[in-house]
Every structure is written in C-alpha cells, then in structure tokens.
C-alpha positions in Angstrom: -62.8 -50.5 -109.1 -61.7 -47.0 -110.4 -57.6 -46.6 -111.8 -56.8 -44.8 -109.1 -57.7 -47.7 -106.3 -56.2 -50.4 -108.5 -53.1 -47.9 -108.5 -53.3 -47.7 -105.1 -53.6 -51.5 -104.0 -50.9 -52.4 -106.6 -48.7 -49.9 -105.1 -48.6 -51.4 -101.8 -47.8 -54.9 -102.9 -44.7 -56.0 -102.2 -43.9 -57.8 -105.3 -42.5 -56.1 -108.5 -45.6 -55.8 -111.2 -45.4 -54.5 -114.4 -47.2 -54.4 -117.7 -45.8 -54.3 -121.4 -47.7 -53.6 -124.5 -47.6 -55.6 -127.6 -44.2 -53.6 -128.6 -42.5 -54.6 -125.5 -42.6 -51.4 -124.0 -43.2 -50.5 -120.2 -46.8 -48.9 -120.0 -47.2 -49.5 -116.2 -44.8 -50.2 -113.4 -45.5 -50.2 -109.3 -42.9 -48.9 -107.1 -42.0 -52.4 -105.8 -41.0 -53.0 -109.7 -38.8 -49.5 -110.0 -37.2 -49.7 -106.9 -36.2 -53.5 -107.4 -34.6 -52.5 -110.7 -32.8 -49.5 -109.1 -35.3 -46.7 -109.8 -36.1 -44.5 -107.5 -40.0 -44.1 -108.9 -42.2 -45.9 -111.5 -42.2 -42.8 -113.4 -38.7 -42.9 -113.9 -38.6 -46.3 -114.8 -41.5 -45.8 -117.2 -39.5 -42.7 -118.7 -36.2 -45.0 -119.4 -36.4 -46.7 -123.1 -36.4 -50.0 -122.9 -33.2 -50.8 -124.4 -31.8 -48.4 -121.9 -33.4 -50.2 -119.0 -32.5 -54.1 -120.4 -28.4 -52.0 -120.6 -28.5 -51.5 -117.0 -28.3 -55.5 -116.5 -27.0 -58.7 -116.4 -29.2 -61.4 -116.6 -27.7 -65.1 -115.4 -30.0 -68.0 -115.1 -30.1 -70.1 -112.0 -26.7 -72.3 -112.6 -25.1 -68.4 -113.7 -24.9 -68.8 -117.0 -26.0 -65.7 -119.3 -29.9 -65.6 -119.5 -31.3 -64.5 -123.3 -33.6 -61.5 -123.1 -36.1 -63.0 -125.6 -36.3 -65.8 -123.5 -37.8 -63.8 -120.3 -41.6 -64.8 -119.8 -42.8 -61.1 -120.5 -41.4 -61.3 -124.4 -43.0 -65.0 -124.2 -46.4 -64.1 -122.8 -46.6 -61.2 -125.7 -46.1 -64.1 -127.7 -49.4 -66.0 -126.5 -47.8 -68.2 -124.8 -48.5 -69.0 -120.9 -47.3 -70.5 -117.9 -44.0 -69.6 -118.0 -41.5 -68.7 -115.3 -38.4 -68.4 -115.0 -35.7 -68.1 -111.8 -33.3 -65.1 -113.0 -30.2 -63.6 -111.1 -29.7 -60.1 -112.2 -26.6 -57.6 -111.6 -27.4 -53.8 -111.8 -24.3 -52.8 -113.7 -24.3 -48.8 -111.7 -24.5 -50.4 -108.1 -23.0 -54.0 -108.5 -25.8 -55.1 -106.6 -26.7 -58.7 -107.3 -30.8 -59.9 -106.8 -32.7 -63.4 -107.7 -36.0 -62.7 -108.8 -39.0 -65.7 -110.0 -40.2 -64.1 -113.1 -43.9 -64.8 -114.1 -45.9 -63.4 -117.3 -49.9 -63.4 -117.8 -51.2 -62.6 -121.1 -54.4 -60.0 -121.5 -56.2 -60.9 -124.7 -59.2 -59.0 -126.8 -62.5 -60.2 -127.7 -60.5 -61.6 -130.7 -58.5 -63.6 -128.5 -55.1 -61.6 -129.5 -52.6 -60.2 -127.1 -52.9 -57.1 -125.8 -50.8 -57.0 -123.0 -48.4 -58.7 -120.8 -48.5 -58.7 -117.4 -45.3 -59.5 -115.4 -45.1 -60.0 -111.5 -41.5 -60.3 -109.8 -41.1 -61.7 -107.0 -37.9 -60.8 -104.8 -36.0 -64.1 -103.7 -32.8 -62.2 -103.3 -32.7 -63.3 -98.9 -33.5 -66.8 -99.8 -31.2 -67.5 -102.6 -28.3 -66.2 -100.9 -28.6 -68.3 -97.7 -29.4 -71.4 -99.8 -25.7 -70.5 -101.9 -24.2 -69.5 -98.4 -25.2 -72.6 -97.3 -23.9 -74.6 -100.1 -20.9 -72.9 -100.7 -20.0 -73.8 -96.9 -21.2 -77.4 -96.7 -18.9 -77.3 -100.0 -16.0 -75.8 -98.0 -16.6 -78.0 -94.6 -16.4 -81.6 -97.0 -12.9 -80.2 -98.9 -11.5 -79.1 -95.1 -12.5 -82.3 -93.7 -10.9 -84.4 -96.6 -7.4 -83.9 -95.6 -4.8 -83.1 -92.6 -2.7 -81.3 -95.3 -4.7 -77.7 -94.3 -2.7 -75.8 -96.8 -3.6 -78.0 -99.7 -7.2 -77.9 -98.4 -7.2 -74.0 -97.8 -6.0 -74.0 -101.6 -9.5 -75.4 -102.7 -11.3 -73.7 -100.7 -10.0 -70.7 -101.7 -10.9 -72.0 -105.4 -14.3 -72.7 -104.4 -15.1 -68.8 -102.9 -14.0 -67.8 -106.2 -17.0 -69.8 -107.7 -19.7 -68.4 -105.1 -18.0 -65.4 -103.2 -15.3 -63.4 -105.1 -13.4 -63.2 -108.2 -10.2 -62.9 -106.2 -8.9 -64.9 -102.6 -5.5 -65.0 -101.1 -4.8 -66.8 -97.3 -1.9 -65.6 -95.7 -0.6 -67.3 -92.1 1.5 -65.7 -89.3 4.7 -67.4 -88.9 7.7 -66.8 -87.0 6.3 -63.3 -86.9 6.0 -62.8 -90.6 3.1 -63.5 -93.3 3.5 -66.0 -95.6 1.1 -66.8 -98.8 -0.1 -70.2 -98.7 -3.1 -69.7 -101.3 -4.3 -67.1 -104.2 -7.5 -67.9 -106.8 -8.5 -66.2 -109.0 -11.9 -66.7 -111.5 -9.8 -65.8 -114.5 -6.6 -68.1 -114.5 -4.8 -65.4 -116.3 -5.3 -62.7 -113.4 -4.5 -65.5 -110.6 -0.6 -64.9 -111.5 -1.1 -61.3 -111.0 -3.3 -61.7 -107.8 0.1 -63.7 -106.4 2.7 -61.5 -108.1 1.3 -58.9 -106.2 0.5 -60.6 -102.4 4.3 -62.0 -102.5 6.3 -59.1 -104.0 4.6 -56.6 -101.7 5.3 -57.0 -98.1 2.7 -56.1 -95.2 3.1 -53.3 -93.6 1.8 -53.6 -90.3 2.1 -49.5 -89.1 -0.6 -49.1 -91.6 -4.1 -48.4 -89.8 -5.8 -50.9 -92.4 -4.9 -54.5 -94.5 -4.4 -57.8 -93.9 -1.1 -57.2 -91.2 -3.9 -55.2 -89.3 -6.4 -57.6 -89.1 -4.2 -60.4 -88.3 -2.8 -57.9 -85.4 -6.3 -56.6 -84.2 -8.0 -60.1 -85.2 -11.0 -57.6 -86.6 -12.5 -58.3 -90.2 -12.2 -55.2 -92.4 -14.8 -54.5 -95.3 -14.1 -52.3 -98.3 -18.3 -52.0 -100.3 -16.3 -49.9 -103.0 -12.8 -49.4 -103.7 -11.6 -46.2 -105.4 -8.9 -47.5 -107.9 -7.5 -44.4 -108.3 -7.1 -43.4 -104.8 -5.4 -46.9 -104.2 -3.3 -46.8 -107.4 -2.4 -43.4 -105.9 -1.0 -44.6 -102.5 0.8 -47.4 -104.0 4.6 -48.1 -102.7 5.7 -47.9 -106.4 4.8 -48.0 -110.1 4.9 -51.5 -110.7 2.8 -52.5 -107.7 0.0 -49.7 -109.1 0.5 -51.3 -112.3 -0.6 -54.6 -110.9 -3.3 -53.4 -109.1 -4.8 -51.4 -112.2 -4.6 -55.0 -113.8 -6.5 -56.5 -111.4 -8.8 -53.6 -111.4 -10.9 -54.6 -107.2 -13.8 -52.9 -106.9 -14.9 -54.7 -103.6 -12.9 -56.0 -100.7 -12.8 -58.0 -97.7 -10.3 -59.4 -95.2 -11.3 -62.0 -92.0 -9.0 -63.1 -89.4 -8.1 -66.9 -89.2 -8.8 -66.9 -85.4 -8.4 -69.8 -83.4 -8.4 -70.3 -79.4 -4.5 -69.1 -79.0 -5.1 -66.2 -81.3 -4.9 -65.1 -84.8 -3.1 -67.8 -87.2 -4.0 -65.7 -90.4 -6.1 -63.9 -92.7 -8.4 -64.4 -95.8 -8.8 -61.6 -98.6 -12.0 -61.8 -100.6 -12.2 -59.6 -103.8 -14.6 -58.3 -106.4 -13.3 -57.1 -110.1 -14.6 -58.0 -112.8 -18.1 -59.1 -111.6 -18.4 -55.2 -110.0 -20.1 -57.3 -106.9 -20.1 -54.7 -104.2 -19.6 -56.8 -100.7 -22.3 -56.4 -98.0 -22.4 -56.7 -93.7 -24.4 -60.4 -95.1 -21.4 -60.7 -96.7 -18.9 -60.2 -94.3 -20.6 -62.7 -91.7 -19.9 -65.4 -94.6 -16.6 -64.8 -95.2 -15.7 -64.6 -91.1 -17.7 -67.9 -91.0 -15.3 -69.9 -93.5 -12.2 -68.4 -92.3 -13.6 -69.7 -88.4 -13.7 -72.8 -90.6 -10.5 -72.8 -92.1 -8.6 -71.8 -88.9 -10.2 -74.5 -87.6 -8.7 -77.3 -89.9 -5.1 -75.3 -89.7 -5.5 -75.7 -85.7 -6.3 -79.2 -85.9 -4.0 -79.9 -88.3 -1.1 -78.3 -86.7 -2.1 -80.2 -83.2 -1.8 -83.6 -85.3 1.4 -82.9 -86.2 2.6 -82.3 -82.9 0.4 -84.9 -81.0 2.5 -87.3 -84.4 5.8 -85.6 -83.3 5.2 -86.5 -79.3 4.4 -90.1 -80.9 7.5 -90.3 -82.3 10.0 -88.4 -79.8 8.2 -91.0 -77.1 8.9 -93.7 -79.1 12.3 -92.9 -79.9 13.1 -92.0 -76.2 11.7 -95.2 -75.4 14.3 -96.9 -77.5 17.3 -95.0 -76.6 15.9 -95.6 -72.7 15.4 -99.0 -73.1 19.0 -99.3 -74.6 20.5 -96.9 -71.8 18.6 -98.8 -68.8 20.0 -102.3 -70.6 23.7 -101.4 -70.7 24.2 -101.4 -66.5 21.5 -104.0 -66.1 24.0 -105.9 -68.3 26.9 -105.2 -66.6 25.4 -106.0 -62.9 24.5 -109.1 -64.0 27.7 -110.2 -65.4 29.8 -109.0 -63.2 27.1 -110.3 -60.3 27.7 -113.8 -62.0 31.6 -113.5 -61.6 31.2 -112.7 -57.8 28.7 -115.7 -57.4 30.7 -118.3 -59.2 34.2 -117.2 -57.6 32.2 -117.6 -54.0 30.6 -121.0 -55.2 34.2 -122.6 -55.5 35.5 -125.1 -53.2 39.0 -123.8 -53.5 39.0 -119.8 -52.1 37.8 -117.2 -54.1 40.3 -114.8 -56.2 39.5 -111.4 -53.8 40.8 -109.2 -56.6 38.5 -110.0 -59.1 35.6 -110.3 -56.6 36.8 -106.4 -55.9 36.9 -105.6 -59.5 33.8 -107.0 -60.6 31.9 -105.6 -57.4 33.7 -102.3 -58.1 32.1 -102.8 -61.5 28.6 -103.3 -59.8 29.1 -99.9 -57.7 29.9 -98.3 -60.9 26.9 -99.9 -62.8 24.1 -99.0 -60.4 25.4 -95.4 -59.6 24.6 -95.1 -63.3 21.4 -96.6 -63.6 20.4 -94.4 -60.4 21.3 -91.8 -62.1 19.4 -92.3 -65.3 16.5 -93.3 -63.4 16.7 -90.0 -61.3 17.1 -88.2 -64.6 13.5 -89.6 -65.2 11.7 -89.2 -62.1 13.0 -85.6 -62.5 11.6 -85.1 -65.9 8.3 -86.3 -64.8 8.5 -83.8 -61.5 9.1 -80.7 -63.0 6.6 -81.2 -65.4 3.9 -82.3 -63.3 5.2 -79.6 -61.1 6.4 -81.3 -58.4 9.8 -80.5 -58.3 10.8 -78.2 -55.3 14.2 -76.8 -54.5 15.5 -76.7 -51.1 17.8 -73.5 -51.0 20.5 -72.7 -48.2 23.8 -70.3 -48.5 26.2 -72.6 -50.2 29.5 -71.7 -50.2 30.3 -72.6 -54.5 33.8 -73.4 -54.2 33.6 -76.3 -52.5 30.7 -77.4 -54.5 33.0 -77.2 -57.5 35.8 -78.6 -56.6 34.0 -81.6 -55.1 32.4 -81.8 -58.9 35.5 -81.3 -60.5 37.7 -84.0 -58.4 34.9 -86.3 -58.9 35.0 -86.3 -62.6 39.1 -86.5 -62.7 38.6 -89.9 -61.1 36.4 -91.1 -64.1 38.7 -89.8 -66.7 42.5 -90.3 -67.6 42.5 -88.6 -70.4 41.1 -84.9 -70.0 42.8 -82.3 -68.0 40.2 -80.8 -65.8 40.9 -77.3 -64.3 38.9 -75.3 -62.1 39.3 -71.2 -61.7 37.4 -70.1 -58.7 38.1 -68.0 -55.7 36.5 -68.2 -52.5 34.3 -68.1 -50.8 31.9 -67.3 -52.7 28.5 -67.9 -51.3 24.8 -67.8 -52.9 21.2 -68.9 -52.0 21.1 -72.4 -54.3 19.4 -75.9 -53.5 23.1 -77.5 -53.4 22.0 -81.1 -54.7 20.1 -79.6 -57.5 22.9 -77.1 -58.7 25.7 -79.6 -58.2 23.8 -82.0 -60.4 23.6 -79.4 -62.9 27.6 -78.6 -63.2 28.5 -82.6 -62.9 25.8 -83.1 -66.3 27.7 -80.1 -68.0 31.2 -81.6 -66.9 30.0 -85.2 -67.6 28.7 -84.1 -71.3 32.2 -82.1 -71.6 34.5 -85.4 -71.3 31.9 -87.2 -73.0 32.4 -85.2 -75.9 36.0 -84.6 -76.0 38.5 -86.0 -77.6 41.6 -87.9 -75.4 44.1 -85.5 -74.4 42.0 -81.8 -74.6 41.7 -79.5 -71.4 37.6 -79.2 -69.5 38.2 -75.7 -68.1 35.5 -75.0 -65.2 35.2 -71.4 -63.8 33.5 -69.6 -61.3 33.2 -65.8 -61.3 30.8 -63.3 -59.9 30.8 -60.3 -62.2 28.6 -58.4 -60.0 27.5 -58.4 -56.4 23.7 -59.4 -57.5 25.1 -62.6 -59.6 27.0 -65.3 -60.1 28.6 -67.5 -62.8 29.9 -70.8 -63.5 31.0 -72.0 -67.1 32.4 -75.4 -68.2 34.1 -75.5 -71.4 35.9 -78.3 -74.0 37.9 -78.2 -77.0 35.6 -80.8 -78.8 34.3 -81.1 -81.9 31.2 -78.7 -81.0 27.5 -78.4 -81.5 26.7 -78.3 -85.1 24.9 -75.4 -86.4 21.7 -77.1 -87.1 21.5 -78.3 -83.9 22.3 -75.7 -81.5 18.8 -74.5 -81.4 17.5 -77.6 -79.9 20.1 -78.8 -78.0 18.2 -77.6 -74.5 14.7 -79.5 -76.0 13.3 -82.6 -74.2 14.9 -86.1 -75.3 16.4 -84.1 -78.1 20.2 -85.6 -79.4 23.1 -84.8 -81.3 24.4 -87.5 -83.2 27.7 -87.0 -84.9 30.4 -89.1 -85.4 31.2 -92.0 -82.3 30.1 -90.1 -79.7 27.8 -92.0 -77.2 24.2 -91.0 -77.3 22.0 -90.2 -74.1 18.4 -89.9 -73.7 18.3 -86.3 -74.0 17.6 -85.2 -70.7 20.5 -83.8 -69.1 20.8 -80.0 -70.5 16.5 -80.5 -70.9 16.8 -80.8 -66.6 19.8 -78.7 -66.3 18.3 -75.7 -68.1 14.9 -76.1 -65.9 16.9 -76.2 -62.7 18.5 -73.2 -63.6 15.4 -71.5 -64.2 13.8 -72.7 -60.8 16.7 -71.1 -59.2 15.4 -67.7 -61.3 18.9 -68.1 -63.7 19.4 -69.3 -67.0 21.7 -71.6 -68.6 23.2 -71.0 -72.5 25.5 -72.3 -74.8 28.3 -70.5 -76.6 30.3 -71.5 -79.4 34.0 -70.1 -79.6 35.3 -69.2 -82.5 38.4 -71.8 -81.8 36.2 -74.5 -81.8 34.4 -76.4 -78.5 31.4 -75.4 -76.6 30.8 -73.3 -73.6 27.9 -73.9 -71.9 27.1 -71.1 -69.2 25.0 -71.2 -66.1 24.1 -67.6 -64.3 22.2 -67.5 -60.7 21.4 -64.7 -58.8 23.1 -65.0 -55.9 20.0 -63.9 -53.6 18.0 -66.7 -54.9 15.4 -66.0 -57.3 13.6 -62.7 -57.3 15.5 -61.7 -54.6 15.0 -64.3 -52.1 14.3 -68.5 -52.8 10.5 -69.0 -53.8 8.6 -71.2 -51.8 7.9 -74.7 -53.2 4.5 -74.4 -53.8 5.6 -71.2 -56.5 9.0 -73.1 -57.7 6.3 -76.1 -58.6 4.1 -73.6 -60.5 7.1 -72.1 -62.2 8.3 -75.6 -63.4 4.5 -76.4 -65.1 5.3 -72.8 -66.8 8.3 -73.7 -68.0 7.3 -76.8 -69.6 4.3 -76.0 -70.9 
C-alpha cells in the first residue's frame, strides 16, 4: 500500500491518529486528530512546536486531578512500554471547549528492537462521558432533594453539587410576594462565594431589562450566554462597586433557567463559569433545566406539605374550638332541662317562675346552638358551591331596625345607635344580609367594654351602591392580626374576650362577595373597629346572578 493510499485511509478514520519520533515531535497527524485538539488541518498541527501545542491544553484524569504530561501513553511508548491506555479530559484553553478521549499508544521497533516511532490513537468519548456525568449529577441532585422537605437546605446542597459538576458559580432565587429572594449561592472557590452572594443580594433584579434573572422568572424561558464579554458587562453595571464585583468574579459563560411549576415560575437558577474557562452549550442548558425542574418540584412539594400541615393543624384547632362551643349550650340545655323536669316530677305544685326561667334559657341556648350549626353548614355549602342566594327588592331600613332591636334585647351594657333614613331599597337576599349584619353587631357587642357605644349606619353614597357600617369603640384589632381576620377559622385571642369558631367574618365576607359587594375592616385613629359592607343596589353585575353562577362564584372565592 502506497503512502498516499494510506494517508487517504487514515484521513477518513474518525479516531485521531498521530505519530511521534523518538524526540517526541509529531511527524504525522490525520484530520480527526487535528480537529480534536483545535487545529483546522493536520498541517497546522504539525507546524506548531510540541510545547506550544501542549500549552493550549489543560489535562485532567477521569477523576478531575491534573494529568502529568510524562504519563501520556505516547511518552511511555517512546520509552518502550506497551499496552498503556489513559482516559484524559482536556480543555482547549483558547475556546474553553472541554473534551474527553481514550488515548492508546503503540511503540514501533526497528530490526534491532529499538523504538523508532510511537503511534497514538485518540478515541473521542466526550458525548458518552458527558452523558455519564449528567446522569451522575442528576442522581446526586435527586438524592439531595428527596432527603428533606426543607427545600432551602436541599436546594443549597444542589447548588453546591452544581459547582462540582456543571459550574464555577451557582445561585438560586425564588419569587415571594412579588420580589426575588436569594436562597442559595455556591462557588467552587470558597473565597469567591462571598463575592457572588454580595453581587446577588446587593443589586436588585431589574424586571424591565430584556435579559437576566427577573426576565427569566417573568417569561419562564431559559437564557444561554455561551461567552460573556466581560468588558461590555462591566460597562453596563449600575456603579463602580457592582463593576468591581463582576470583574472579581471573572465570568466567562452563563445560563439562567426557570424553576417551573404547574402554577407558574417560582424562581430561577443561575449557572456560571469563570476560572475554569468552560463555555456552555445547548446540551448544558438542557441539563441545567432538568436540574431546575427537579428543584422546582421539591420546592412545590415542600410548599404543599406545609399547606397540608397547616390545614391539619387548623382543622384540629377548629374541631377543638367547635367542640367547646357546641358543648357550652348543650351543657346549659341539659342542666336547665333537668331543673324543669325535677320541678314537674314533684308532688307539690311546681315553681312556675323557675320553670319559665329554665325554659327561657333552653330557648336561648337552642338558638345559639342553631346559629353554630348554621355557620358550620354555611361554610360547607360555600366551599362546595351550593350556597345560593334568593334576591328580592328589600327595604334595608326595616331590616337594620330589626337587627338592632334584637341586639338591644341581648345587652343592657351597650348603647346601640342606628343612623338610617329610608326607604332605601336594594336587590339582596334579606335573610343572608341580616345574618351578616347580625354577626357584625354581635361581634361589636362581644368585643366592646361595658358602657361603650355601638353605631350602625346605612347610607347610599350614590345611586349605584349602599353602604352599611358597624362601628365599635373597643380595644380594636392588633395590627399583627388585621390581615387575617377574614380567614376561615382564624381567631383573634386577646385579653378575656370570648373566643368563637373563627367563621363569622369569613362567612360574612363570602356572602358579601356573592352579592357582588365587599366587606372590609377599618381601624379609626381614636380606637375600635369599623366594618364596612358595600353592596350594589341593583344586585351583582346589574342584576342578581342565578343560583348556578353564584355557586360557581362561591367555589372560586374559597379556592
């Protein structure tokens, strides 16, 4: 076989092949060998001094430790050693491209048995090794994420894993209450980790920029920056301190991937390279997104677990309170029923006044028990979408007069005042509206000191709406509780005020919303609380919605 024929055959071989003389100089290279080490042609590779060629690379073994040049199979073959093979990871310094190769070398001997040449064969196994590394990284990340429901700790551990597999720097932010919060920053160099965290925390995320973390969270689309122009990046910084931090980190490549859940984007992960010089590719972006998706699932599972735990705790607390609330009237019922029965079982004339008082208490406690059960049923109906209103044109003045009159009969320690002129007609469910107002007045009585006034006001600010306000002059609601008073089962336990089941305000607001209105709380500077119920006079959206639509609205309101 002639030299040209052999050259043609070797040129078409996918493995890289080189030949070295006894001085270690390259005297032959095929096209695959040249391209594998970053040269356009075999001629360009052969023309470069060997030392210059070696300076273009950083060599590592399969475990990431530096690989000595003298241990390369070609060097050993020139010393007469046979059968050497090495898996070498090398990075081309000029491009940052990282490759893997299985290197084998065979010595060529003359008739006297002396080594005259060394033939090197380079088999590129980059894709195979990258796939193995990716699977190993994903397996380790999955183990971390499955190990605990403390998602901030597990995500921070994944960020640390990333800097040993995929990045020099990894940061994780989550979206909370309309802002982005940094929950993890890891860096391959511990001294640089503080700089990376400072950069993330000191400088906000700008949603108006057409790129960056905030943009990824907004759009849910990943961003890849294969090569970062450091000078341009520094020029775009907000101030000199931010520029200093960016320059100190020396970023070369980056990618930002969203933390995607069924409910939308919950945050983002940033992967960046610096000292390693690695340049990210589309394959790296796909791996980063896979990791982010697993982190997002862990975050979502942790959130759902906390919600479930809170719901269980809330349910247990509610059952305890409900049992207590229901037990109180039941105990009174039994006690006074026994009093009346003993009177009737006596041979002599029963004490009519005593029986009358006992029956009055029985009636009062029965009414209380009925109200408690009604609230429980209403809560169930609202959440199942089965609470339907029955609207009718109603004069609100007599309705409020009736509520205030009934409330006056329950207390002699409060002065109830009604400010209303009528007639004032609105399309409402009178029974449900009375329930709301009665609850607000009862709360005002319950939480107001003896001798204080309670004001009920009905006004029509314009032809479209009516407003009912109930004002007390009690101690008011502490600021730390104000955002939660309309939550289901939430109770404000301050002082010696009697506790309830935490359903009254929750149901009242839902009934207001079913009418197309709203119920809000105000906290006047001179103390007390003012609840304001605003309703459309013509009903919800111009006319009261049918029962099916109201049921659908109810389901939406409680989800």
